Residue, then its C-alpha position, 0 to 999 in steps of 0.5 A: m883088661t875087661e871084656s868090652p864091646s870093642r874087644p869081645l871074647k869067646t871060648i874055643s876048644v884047643r889042643r895043649w901040649y905040656l912038655e918037660m926037660r928033666e936034665n941039662l942036656g949041655r947044649e952049646l950056644s952061638h949067636p946066629v946074627p951079629g949084634t944079637r944079645v939077650t938082656r934081662a928086664i928087671a922089674p919091667s913096667v906093665r906098659y913095657y911088658r904088655t908091649l912085648y907080650n902083644a907084639v909077640g903074641a897077638k898073632w897067636k891069640w895070646i890074651d891071658r896076660d891082657l885079662l889081668s889088671d895092671e896091679e895083678l900083672a905087676e905083682t907077677i912080672q915084678d916078682e924076683r922069681v919071675e925073670v923076663y929076658v928080651l932078645r935084641v937085634d942091633g938094640e931093637p927088641a926081637g922077642y922075649g922069654e919068661l922064666d917063672r921060678r915060683q914053683g918050688d924047684e921047678i921052672e916054667l918057661a911061661y912065655f916065649g916068642l919072637l916078633g914077626k919080622y924076626t922069625g925064620r932067622g934062627l933067632g927062636k932056636f938061639l933064644l930058646n937055648w939061651l933060656v934053657l941054659r939060664a934055667w938050668a943055672y938054677s939046677p931045677s928038678r925040671l923045666w917045663l912049658h906048654t904050647c897049643e895048636l894056636d901057637h906058631p906051627a914050629a913051636r912044638p917041634l922047636y921045643q922038642q928039638a931043644g930036648f923037651e919031651v911031651f908029658d901030657e896032652r889035653m883039650i882045653d877051653q881057651r878064651v880068644e878074641a871073637 
């Protein structure tokens, strides 16, 4: 995407928290809703990925991946060390998470969220715990993520309930739609 009159961008200052988990806490997993499952989108198409990304992130002002060209985005999401998982409820996409294993023995939970109509049902907790268990199957030295004050107000508390601890906090310049 390039900046255009139909989608002007501005830069705002926001608080960002960096959280990490340095050991597998061995949490148990249960399906909160019958018909719920997580599937991996292996080498997802750019169109499919952008649909998920925007369905989950538009409300929270996610635009970082939209600023990438299709080629740049494909290079990232189709890398074998980047795993995109889709939460489905009765076959319909309800959310997704992305594990990025390109950083040595660390794993970043790069993106995570639900489509709006699926929030408030325990699905976020389920998907986050599922992703944490999946990440620890690789025995990383740590699992980490970042969130900011533009994200869902329950995001940081949910991460902390799952066992993530804040290791840094910064004010950053974030590009958002004007």
